Backbone as JSON Lines, residues from 0, in Angstrom:
{"i":0,"aa":"M","n":[-59.05,-37.25,-44.17],"ca":[-58.97,-38.34,-45.11],"c":[-60.34,-38.51,-45.78]}
{"i":1,"aa":"I","n":[-60.32,-38.72,-47.07],"ca":[-61.57,-38.93,-47.81],"c":[-61.91,-40.4,-47.78]}
{"i":2,"aa":"D","n":[-63.12,-40.7,-47.4],"ca":[-63.6,-42.07,-47.39],"c":[-63.75,-42.54,-48.83]}
{"i":3,"aa":"G","n":[-63.34,-43.76,-49.12],"ca":[-63.41,-44.29,-50.48],"c":[-64.8,-44.24,-51.08]}
{"i":4,"aa":"A","n":[-65.83,-44.34,-50.25],"ca":[-67.2,-44.29,-50.76],"c":[-67.55,-42.9,-51.26]}
{"i":5,"aa":"D","n":[-66.9,-41.87,-50.7],"ca":[-67.21,-40.49,-51.09],"c":[-66.33,-40.01,-52.24]}
{"i":6,"aa":"A","n":[-65.2,-40.69,-52.48],"ca":[-64.27,-40.25,-53.52],"c":[-64.87,-40.52,-54.89]}
{"i":7,"aa":"P","n":[-64.68,-39.58,-55.84],"ca":[-65.22,-39.81,-57.18],"c":[-64.48,-40.95,-57.86]}
{"i":8,"aa":"D","n":[-65.23,-41.74,-58.59],"ca":[-64.66,-42.85,-59.35],"c":[-64.1,-42.29,-60.65]}
{"i":9,"aa":"P","n":[-62.77,-42.35,-60.87],"ca":[-62.2,-41.75,-62.08],"c":[-62.62,-42.45,-63.35]}
{"i":10,"aa":"A","n":[-63.17,-43.64,-63.27],"ca":[-63.59,-44.35,-64.47],"c":[-65.04,-44.07,-64.83]}
{"i":11,"aa":"R","n":[-65.77,-43.34,-63.98],"ca":[-67.16,-43.02,-64.29],"c":[-67.24,-41.94,-65.34]}
{"i":12,"aa":"R","n":[-68.32,-41.96,-66.09],"ca":[-68.54,-40.97,-67.11],"c":[-69.73,-40.11,-66.7]}
{"i":13,"aa":"R","n":[-69.67,-38.84,-67.04],"ca":[-70.76,-37.92,-66.74],"c":[-71.32,-37.4,-68.05]}
{"i":14,"aa":"T","n":[-72.6,-37.16,-68.06],"ca":[-73.22,-36.53,-69.21],"c":[-73.5,-35.08,-68.84]}
{"i":15,"aa":"R","n":[-73.01,-34.16,-69.68],"ca":[-73.32,-32.75,-69.48],"c":[-74.65,-32.45,-70.12]}
{"i":16,"aa":"P","n":[-75.32,-31.41,-69.65],"ca":[-76.56,-31.02,-70.31],"c":[-76.28,-30.64,-71.77]}
{"i":17,"aa":"A","n":[-77.26,-30.85,-72.6],"ca":[-77.1,-30.53,-74.02],"c":[-76.85,-29.04,-74.19]}
{"i":18,"aa":"E","n":[-76.03,-28.71,-75.16],"ca":[-75.77,-27.32,-75.49],"c":[-76.91,-26.77,-76.33]}
{"i":19,"aa":"P","n":[-76.94,-25.47,-76.56],"ca":[-78.03,-24.88,-77.34],"c":[-78.19,-25.48,-78.73]}
{"i":20,"aa":"T","n":[-77.14,-26.1,-79.27],"ca":[-77.23,-26.68,-80.6],"c":[-77.81,-28.08,-80.56]}
{"i":21,"aa":"D","n":[-78.39,-28.46,-79.43],"ca":[-78.97,-29.79,-79.24],"c":[-77.94,-30.9,-79.32]}
{"i":22,"aa":"A","n":[-76.7,-30.59,-79.01],"ca":[-75.67,-31.62,-78.95],"c":[-75.76,-32.3,-77.59]}
{"i":23,"aa":"E","n":[-75.51,-33.58,-77.59],"ca":[-75.4,-34.34,-76.34],"c":[-73.92,-34.62,-76.14]}
{"i":24,"aa":"V","n":[-73.43,-34.44,-74.92],"ca":[-72.01,-34.58,-74.63],"c":[-71.8,-35.59,-73.52]}
{"i":25,"aa":"L","n":[-70.87,-36.49,-73.75],"ca":[-70.48,-37.48,-72.75],"c":[-69.03,-37.23,-72.38]}
{"i":26,"aa":"E","n":[-68.78,-36.91,-71.12],"ca":[-67.4,-36.7,-70.65],"c":[-66.73,-38.06,-70.51]}
{"i":27,"aa":"L","n":[-65.5,-38.16,-70.97],"ca":[-64.73,-39.39,-70.86],"c":[-63.74,-39.23,-69.72]}
{"i":28,"aa":"I","n":[-63.9,-40.06,-68.71],"ca":[-63.06,-39.98,-67.53],"c":[-62.39,-41.32,-67.32]}
{"i":29,"aa":"G","n":[-61.11,-41.31,-67.02],"ca":[-60.4,-42.55,-66.73],"c":[-59.42,-42.9,-67.83]}
{"i":30,"aa":"D","n":[-58.6,-43.88,-67.53],"ca":[-57.54,-44.28,-68.46],"c":[-57.92,-45.44,-69.35]}
{"i":31,"aa":"V","n":[-59.06,-46.05,-69.1],"ca":[-59.5,-47.2,-69.89],"c":[-60.87,-46.89,-70.46]}
{"i":32,"aa":"P","n":[-61.03,-47.06,-71.77],"ca":[-62.35,-46.77,-72.34],"c":[-63.37,-47.82,-71.92]}
{"i":33,"aa":"R","n":[-64.52,-47.38,-71.52],"ca":[-65.63,-48.28,-71.21],"c":[-66.56,-48.25,-72.42]}
{"i":34,"aa":"L","n":[-66.15,-48.99,-73.46],"ca":[-66.85,-48.91,-74.74],"c":[-68.3,-49.36,-74.65]}
{"i":35,"aa":"A","n":[-68.59,-50.33,-73.81],"ca":[-69.99,-50.75,-73.67],"c":[-70.84,-49.59,-73.16]}
{"i":36,"aa":"E","n":[-70.31,-48.82,-72.22],"ca":[-71.04,-47.65,-71.7],"c":[-71.19,-46.57,-72.77]}
{"i":37,"aa":"V","n":[-70.14,-46.37,-73.55],"ca":[-70.18,-45.36,-74.62],"c":[-71.21,-45.76,-75.67]}
{"i":38,"aa":"R","n":[-71.23,-47.04,-76.04],"ca":[-72.21,-47.52,-77.01],"c":[-73.63,-47.42,-76.45]}
{"i":39,"aa":"R","n":[-73.81,-47.76,-75.17],"ca":[-75.13,-47.67,-74.54],"c":[-75.61,-46.21,-74.55]}
{"i":40,"aa":"W","n":[-74.72,-45.27,-74.2],"ca":[-75.06,-43.85,-74.2],"c":[-75.45,-43.41,-75.61]}
{"i":41,"aa":"T","n":[-74.68,-43.83,-76.61],"ca":[-74.98,-43.48,-78.0],"c":[-76.36,-44.0,-78.38]}
{"i":42,"aa":"G","n":[-76.65,-45.24,-78.03],"ca":[-77.97,-45.8,-78.33],"c":[-79.09,-45.06,-77.64]}
{"i":43,"aa":"D","n":[-78.85,-44.63,-76.4],"ca":[-79.87,-43.86,-75.66],"c":[-80.13,-42.51,-76.32]}
{"i":44,"aa":"V","n":[-79.05,-41.83,-76.72],"ca":[-79.19,-40.51,-77.35],"c":[-79.94,-40.62,-78.67]}
{"i":45,"aa":"L","n":[-79.68,-41.69,-79.41],"ca":[-80.26,-41.84,-80.75],"c":[-81.41,-42.85,-80.78]}
{"i":46,"aa":"S","n":[-82.03,-43.1,-79.65],"ca":[-83.0,-44.19,-79.51],"c":[-84.21,-44.09,-80.44]}
{"i":47,"aa":"D","n":[-84.51,-42.91,-80.93],"ca":[-85.67,-42.77,-81.81],"c":[-85.34,-43.01,-83.28]}
{"i":48,"aa":"L","n":[-84.09,-43.33,-83.58],"ca":[-83.7,-43.58,-84.97],"c":[-83.88,-45.05,-85.32]}
{"i":49,"aa":"A","n":[-83.7,-45.36,-86.61],"ca":[-83.78,-46.74,-87.08],"c":[-82.62,-47.55,-86.51]}
{"i":50,"aa":"D","n":[-82.85,-48.84,-86.31],"ca":[-81.83,-49.71,-85.72],"c":[-80.51,-49.68,-86.49]}
{"i":51,"aa":"D","n":[-80.56,-49.67,-87.83],"ca":[-79.31,-49.67,-88.6],"c":[-78.55,-48.35,-88.42]}
{"i":52,"aa":"E","n":[-79.25,-47.26,-88.25],"ca":[-78.59,-45.98,-88.01],"c":[-77.91,-45.96,-86.64]}
{"i":53,"aa":"I","n":[-78.59,-46.51,-85.64],"ca":[-78.01,-46.59,-84.3],"c":[-76.79,-47.49,-84.31]}
{"i":54,"aa":"T","n":[-76.87,-48.62,-84.98],"ca":[-75.75,-49.56,-85.07],"c":[-74.55,-48.91,-85.72]}
{"i":55,"aa":"D","n":[-74.77,-48.21,-86.84],"ca":[-73.66,-47.52,-87.52],"c":[-73.05,-46.44,-86.62]}
{"i":56,"aa":"A","n":[-73.9,-45.67,-85.95],"ca":[-73.4,-44.62,-85.07],"c":[-72.6,-45.21,-83.92]}
{"i":57,"aa":"K","n":[-73.08,-46.29,-83.33],"ca":[-72.34,-46.95,-82.24],"c":[-70.97,-47.41,-82.72]}
{"i":58,"aa":"L","n":[-70.9,-47.97,-83.92],"ca":[-69.62,-48.43,-84.46],"c":[-68.66,-47.26,-84.67]}
{"i":59,"aa":"V","n":[-69.15,-46.18,-85.25],"ca":[-68.31,-45.0,-85.49],"c":[-67.83,-44.41,-84.17]}
{"i":60,"aa":"V","n":[-68.72,-44.25,-83.21],"ca":[-68.33,-43.72,-81.9],"c":[-67.28,-44.62,-81.26]}
{"i":61,"aa":"S","n":[-67.51,-45.93,-81.29],"ca":[-66.56,-46.87,-80.69],"c":[-65.19,-46.77,-81.32]}
{"i":62,"aa":"E","n":[-65.14,-46.69,-82.64],"ca":[-63.85,-46.61,-83.33],"c":[-63.12,-45.3,-83.02]}
{"i":63,"aa":"L","n":[-63.84,-44.2,-83.01],"ca":[-63.19,-42.91,-82.74],"c":[-62.73,-42.82,-81.29]}
{"i":64,"aa":"V","n":[-63.52,-43.34,-80.36],"ca":[-63.11,-43.33,-78.95],"c":[-61.91,-44.25,-78.75]}
{"i":65,"aa":"T","n":[-61.93,-45.43,-79.36],"ca":[-60.8,-46.36,-79.26],"c":[-59.53,-45.72,-79.8]}
{"i":66,"aa":"N","n":[-59.62,-45.07,-80.96],"ca":[-58.45,-44.39,-81.53],"c":[-57.93,-43.31,-80.6]}
{"i":67,"aa":"A","n":[-58.85,-42.56,-79.99],"ca":[-58.42,-41.49,-79.08],"c":[-57.68,-42.07,-77.88]}
{"i":68,"aa":"Y","n":[-58.15,-43.18,-77.35],"ca":[-57.47,-43.8,-76.2],"c":[-56.14,-44.43,-76.61]}
{"i":69,"aa":"E","n":[-56.09,-45.04,-77.79],"ca":[-54.88,-45.75,-78.19],"c":[-53.81,-44.83,-78.79]}
{"i":70,"aa":"H","n":[-54.23,-43.81,-79.52],"ca":[-53.27,-42.97,-80.23],"c":[-53.25,-41.52,-79.78]}
{"i":71,"aa":"G","n":[-54.23,-41.11,-79.02],"ca":[-54.32,-39.74,-78.54],"c":[-53.8,-39.64,-77.13]}
{"i":72,"aa":"Q","n":[-54.21,-38.58,-76.48],"ca":[-53.85,-38.36,-75.08],"c":[-55.11,-38.04,-74.3]}
{"i":73,"aa":"H","n":[-55.49,-38.94,-73.46],"ca":[-56.65,-38.79,-72.59],"c":[-57.84,-38.12,-73.28]}
{"i":74,"aa":"P","n":[-58.7,-38.92,-73.87],"ca":[-59.9,-38.34,-74.5],"c":[-60.69,-37.5,-73.5]}
{"i":75,"aa":"L","n":[-61.32,-36.46,-74.01],"ca":[-62.05,-35.53,-73.16],"c":[-63.56,-35.74,-73.21]}
{"i":76,"aa":"H","n":[-64.09,-35.87,-74.41],"ca":[-65.54,-36.03,-74.51],"c":[-65.95,-36.55,-75.89]}
{"i":77,"aa":"V","n":[-67.16,-37.08,-75.92],"ca":[-67.84,-37.45,-77.17],"c":[-69.02,-36.53,-77.28]}
{"i":78,"aa":"R","n":[-69.23,-36.01,-78.48],"ca":[-70.38,-35.12,-78.72],"c":[-71.17,-35.7,-79.89]}
{"i":79,"aa":"L","n":[-72.49,-35.78,-79.73],"ca":[-73.38,-36.22,-80.8],"c":[-74.31,-35.07,-81.14]}
{"i":80,"aa":"R","n":[-74.37,-34.75,-82.42],"ca":[-75.31,-33.74,-82.91],"c":[-76.12,-34.38,-84.02]}
{"i":81,"aa":"R","n":[-77.38,-33.99,-84.08],"ca":[-78.25,-34.6,-85.07],"c":[-79.07,-33.52,-85.76]}
{"i":82,"aa":"T","n":[-79.17,-33.65,-87.06],"ca":[-80.1,-32.82,-87.82],"c":[-81.1,-33.77,-88.46]}
{"i":83,"aa":"R","n":[-81.95,-33.22,-89.27],"ca":[-82.95,-34.07,-89.93],"c":[-82.29,-35.12,-90.82]}
{"i":84,"aa":"N","n":[-81.16,-34.78,-91.45],"ca":[-80.55,-35.68,-92.42],"c":[-79.2,-36.24,-92.01]}
{"i":85,"aa":"L","n":[-78.61,-35.75,-90.91],"ca":[-77.25,-36.13,-90.56],"c":[-77.09,-36.42,-89.07]}
{"i":86,"aa":"I","n":[-76.09,-37.24,-88.77],"ca":[-75.63,-37.47,-87.4],"c":[-74.15,-37.11,-87.39]}
{"i":87,"aa":"R","n":[-73.76,-36.2,-86.52],"ca":[-72.35,-35.8,-86.42],"c":[-71.79,-36.31,-85.1]}
{"i":88,"aa":"V","n":[-70.67,-37.01,-85.18],"ca":[-69.97,-37.55,-84.02],"c":[-68.66,-36.78,-83.89]}
{"i":89,"aa":"E","n":[-68.33,-36.34,-82.68],"ca":[-67.06,-35.66,-82.43],"c":[-66.41,-36.28,-81.18]}
{"i":90,"aa":"V","n":[-65.11,-36.55,-81.27],"ca":[-64.36,-37.05,-80.13],"c":[-63.15,-36.15,-79.97]}
{"i":91,"aa":"A","n":[-63.03,-35.52,-78.8],"ca":[-61.91,-34.61,-78.53],"c":[-60.91,-35.28,-77.6]}
{"i":92,"aa":"D","n":[-59.62,-35.05,-77.86],"ca":[-58.57,-35.51,-76.96],"c":[-57.45,-34.48,-76.94]}
{"i":93,"aa":"L","n":[-56.44,-34.71,-76.14],"ca":[-55.38,-33.72,-75.92],"c":[-54.19,-33.83,-76.86]}
{"i":94,"aa":"S","n":[-54.17,-34.81,-77.74],"ca":[-53.05,-34.97,-78.67],"c":[-53.26,-34.1,-79.92]}
{"i":95,"aa":"P","n":[-52.22,-33.43,-80.41],"ca":[-52.37,-32.65,-81.63],"c":[-52.26,-33.52,-82.9]}
{"i":96,"aa":"R","n":[-51.84,-34.8,-82.76],"ca":[-51.66,-35.67,-83.92],"c":[-53.01,-36.06,-84.51]}
{"i":97,"aa":"V","n":[-53.2,-35.75,-85.79],"ca":[-54.45,-36.1,-86.45],"c":[-54.36,-37.53,-87.0]}
{"i":98,"aa":"P","n":[-55.47,-38.25,-87.02],"ca":[-55.44,-39.63,-87.49],"c":[-55.34,-39.72,-89.01]}
{"i":99,"aa":"V","n":[-54.78,-40.82,-89.45],"ca":[-54.71,-41.11,-90.89],"c":[-55.17,-42.55,-91.09]}
{"i":100,"aa":"I","n":[-55.74,-42.82,-92.24],"ca":[-56.17,-44.18,-92.56],"c":[-54.93,-45.01,-92.86]}
{"i":101,"aa":"G","n":[-54.85,-46.16,-92.2],"ca":[-53.73,-47.06,-92.44],"c":[-54.02,-47.99,-93.61]}
{"i":102,"aa":"R","n":[-53.06,-48.81,-93.92],"ca":[-53.23,-49.8,-94.97],"c":[-53.78,-51.07,-94.35]}
{"i":103,"aa":"S","n":[-54.76,-51.64,-95.0],"ca":[-55.37,-52.85,-94.49],"c":[-54.64,-54.06,-95.06]}
{"i":104,"aa":"S","n":[-54.55,-55.1,-94.26],"ca":[-53.9,-56.32,-94.69],"c":[-54.61,-57.5,-94.04]}
{"i":105,"aa":"V","n":[-54.69,-58.61,-94.74],"ca":[-55.33,-59.79,-94.16],"c":[-54.48,-60.37,-93.04]}
{"i":106,"aa":"R","n":[-53.21,-60.03,-93.0],"ca":[-52.3,-60.54,-91.97],"c":[-52.37,-59.75,-90.67]}
{"i":107,"aa":"V","n":[-52.95,-58.56,-90.73],"ca":[-53.02,-57.69,-89.55],"c":[-54.45,-57.68,-89.02]}
{"i":108,"aa":"T","n":[-54.6,-57.88,-87.73],"ca":[-55.95,-57.91,-87.15],"c":[-56.38,-56.58,-86.57]}
{"i":109,"aa":"R","n":[-55.53,-55.59,-86.62],"ca":[-55.85,-54.26,-86.08],"c":[-55.66,-53.22,-87.17]}
{"i":110,"aa":"G","n":[-56.11,-52.0,-86.89],"ca":[-55.85,-50.9,-87.8],"c":[-56.91,-50.68,-88.86]}
{"i":111,"aa":"R","n":[-58.08,-51.25,-88.67],"ca":[-59.14,-51.07,-89.66],"c":[-60.22,-50.09,-89.22]}
{"i":112,"aa":"G","n":[-60.08,-49.51,-88.04],"ca":[-61.11,-48.65,-87.5],"c":[-61.44,-47.46,-88.39]}
{"i":113,"aa":"L","n":[-60.43,-46.73,-88.83],"ca":[-60.71,-45.57,-89.68],"c":[-61.19,-45.98,-91.07]}
{"i":114,"aa":"L","n":[-60.81,-47.17,-91.52],"ca":[-61.36,-47.68,-92.79],"c":[-62.86,-47.87,-92.66]}
{"i":115,"aa":"L","n":[-63.29,-48.41,-91.53],"ca":[-64.73,-48.57,-91.29],"c":[-65.43,-47.21,-91.21]}
{"i":116,"aa":"V","n":[-64.83,-46.29,-90.49],"ca":[-65.41,-44.95,-90.37],"c":[-65.5,-44.31,-91.76]}
{"i":117,"aa":"D","n":[-64.45,-44.46,-92.56],"ca":[-64.43,-43.89,-93.9],"c":[-65.54,-44.47,-94.78]}
{"i":118,"aa":"R","n":[-65.8,-45.75,-94.65],"ca":[-66.82,-46.42,-95.47],"c":[-68.24,-46.09,-94.99]}
{"i":119,"aa":"L","n":[-68.43,-45.97,-93.69],"ca":[-69.77,-45.74,-93.15],"c":[-70.21,-44.28,-93.23]}
{"i":120,"aa":"C","n":[-69.25,-43.37,-93.19],"ca":[-69.58,-41.95,-93.07],"c":[-69.56,-41.23,-94.4]}
{"i":121,"aa":"R","n":[-70.38,-40.2,-94.46],"ca":[-70.38,-39.33,-95.64],"c":[-69.04,-38.61,-95.75]}
{"i":122,"aa":"R","n":[-68.52,-38.18,-94.59],"ca":[-67.2,-37.55,-94.54],"c":[-66.71,-37.59,-93.09]}
{"i":123,"aa":"W","n":[-65.41,-37.43,-92.92],"ca":[-64.82,-37.38,-91.58],"c":[-63.53,-36.58,-91.67]}
{"i":124,"aa":"G","n":[-63.03,-36.16,-90.53],"ca":[-61.79,-35.39,-90.52],"c":[-61.4,-35.06,-89.09]}
{"i":125,"aa":"A","n":[-60.43,-34.16,-88.97],"ca":[-59.95,-33.74,-87.66],"c":[-59.63,-32.26,-87.7]}
{"i":126,"aa":"V","n":[-59.83,-31.61,-86.58],"ca":[-59.54,-30.2,-86.43],"c":[-58.62,-30.05,-85.22]}
{"i":127,"aa":"R","n":[-57.5,-29.38,-85.42],"ca":[-56.62,-29.1,-84.29],"c":[-57.22,-27.94,-83.49]}
{"i":128,"aa":"N","n":[-57.2,-28.1,-82.19],"ca":[-57.69,-27.06,-81.28],"c":[-56.5,-26.36,-80.64]}
{"i":129,"aa":"A","n":[-56.75,-25.36,-79.83],"ca":[-55.66,-24.69,-79.11],"c":[-54.86,-25.72,-78.31]}
{"i":130,"aa":"V","n":[-55.56,-26.68,-77.74],"ca":[-54.94,-27.82,-77.07],"c":[-55.64,-29.06,-77.59]}
{"i":131,"aa":"G","n":[-54.89,-29.93,-78.24],"ca":[-55.46,-31.19,-78.71],"c":[-56.16,-31.06,-80.04]}
{"i":132,"aa":"K","n":[-57.1,-31.97,-80.25],"ca":[-57.83,-32.02,-81.52],"c":[-59.23,-32.58,-81.3]}
{"i":133,"aa":"T","n":[-60.07,-32.41,-82.31],"ca":[-61.38,-33.04,-82.35],"c":[-61.47,-33.81,-83.65]}
{"i":134,"aa":"V","n":[-61.74,-35.11,-83.55],"ca":[-61.97,-35.94,-84.73],"c":[-63.48,-36.03,-84.89]}
{"i":135,"aa":"W","n":[-63.96,-35.79,-86.1],"ca":[-65.39,-35.76,-86.35],"c":[-65.75,-36.68,-87.52]}
{"i":136,"aa":"A","n":[-66.97,-37.12,-87.53],"ca":[-67.49,-37.95,-88.62],"c":[-68.97,-37.64,-88.79]}
{"i":137,"aa":"V","n":[-69.42,-37.67,-90.03],"ca":[-70.82,-37.36,-90.35],"c":[-71.45,-38.56,-91.04]}
{"i":138,"aa":"L","n":[-72.52,-39.06,-90.45],"ca":[-73.3,-40.16,-91.01],"c":[-74.56,-39.6,-91.64]}
{"i":139,"aa":"A","n":[-74.93,-40.11,-92.82],"ca":[-76.19,-39.73,-93.44],"c":[-77.31,-40.5,-92.77]}
{"i":140,"aa":"R","n":[-78.43,-39.84,-92.55],"ca":[-79.61,-40.48,-91.96],"c":[-80.37,-41.23,-93.04]}
{"i":141,"aa":"R","n":[-80.31,-42.54,-93.02],"ca":[-81.02,-43.35,-94.02],"c":[-82.52,-43.37,-93.77]}
{"i":142,"aa":"S","n":[-82.95,-43.17,-92.55],"ca":[-84.39,-43.24,-92.25],"c":[-85.17,-42.1,-92.89]}
{"i":143,"aa":"E","n":[-84.48,-41.1,-93.38],"ca":[-85.17,-39.98,-94.03],"c":[-85.52,-40.32,-95.48]}
{"i":144,"aa":"R","n":[-84.96,-41.38,-95.99],"ca":[-85.28,-41.8,-97.37],"c":[-86.64,-42.47,-97.38]}
{"i":145,"aa":"P","n":[-87.34,-42.37,-98.49],"ca":[-88.64,-43.07,-98.58],"c":[-88.42,-44.57,-98.45]}
{"i":146,"aa":"S","n":[-89.27,-45.23,-97.68],"ca":[-89.1,-46.66,-97.47],"c":[-89.84,-47.49,-98.51]}
{"i":147,"aa":"A","n":[-90.82,-46.93,-99.13],"ca":[-91.58,-47.69,-100.11],"c":[-91.14,-47.35,-101.52]}
{"i":148,"aa":"V","n":[-91.19,-48.35,-102.37],"ca":[-90.88,-48.15,-103.79],"c":[-92.16,-47.71,-104.47]}
{"i":149,"aa":"P","n":[-92.12,-46.58,-105.22],"ca":[-93.34,-46.13,-105.87],"c":[-93.83,-47.16,-106.89]}
{"i":150,"aa":"T","n":[-95.12,-47.32,-106.95],"ca":[-95.71,-48.23,-107.94],"c":[-96.48,-47.45,-108.96]}
{"i":151,"aa":"D","n":[-96.58,-47.99,-110.14],"ca":[-97.33,-47.32,-111.21],"c":[-98.76,-47.74,-111.23]}
């Protein structure tokens, strides 16, 4: 018999070592998303960026993870990749159904997640894999823009 203290907690998340492309990967384990942990991990990975960039990335990651849990089948992982000018977010799950933007209404309190992702991101989409899909979104890095207005 396995002692409960030694048994792995299915709700815990593990971070895999970064791949050669400097991607950071967070494994999603369990049936309930721990969005606070996912947002904290995102903030840690992007901690050297501007606060508004981190906030936008946390929102995009939260929305994509929430969609994967609500409309997909058991999310597998979140991957963050960063270049000098872009932040790429990827969320993989086992469902082949790709997401679509719904219609927004003042009477409905849900269903605005992809609208937010669409507005915040330069582009987003989904790729079907051999099993499941990966939903991705690309944020432009605003901190790379000049912060000062040139004077004459």
